[in-house]
C-alpha positions, 0 to 999 in steps of 0.5 A: 528440495535443496537448492543446488545452484548458486543462482537458485539460492540467490533467487530464494534469498531475494524472494524472502526479502521482497516478500517481507518488504511487500508485507510491510508495505501492504500492512501500511496501506491497510492501516492508512486506509482504515484511518481514512475511513475512521475519520469523523470530520472532513478536515481530518479525512483530508489530512489522512487522505493526503498521507494515504495517497502518498503511501499508495503512490509509493507502493505503486512505484515500487511494484508492490501494488498495480498502478490501477489498483492504487488509482482505484483505491485513491478514487474510492477514498476521495469519494468517501472523504467528500461525503463527510460533512 
């Protein structure tokens, strides 16, 4: 179905841009979380956790993920890092 109105065409362009940005940010989040889980010792885990928290907070502010999801993920990762020896 062709988009006949200018506003509908603009909305379609914006949706494509936002979808691409959201995919990139979510991929960054997933990779960062994997690095936290892959860390062997506590010092490396803490460093990766700091980077991951920054990424999660930025994604929550931009609206890519919900702020409660960011908080829950940070909590789970902190528990994981605290269990490392």
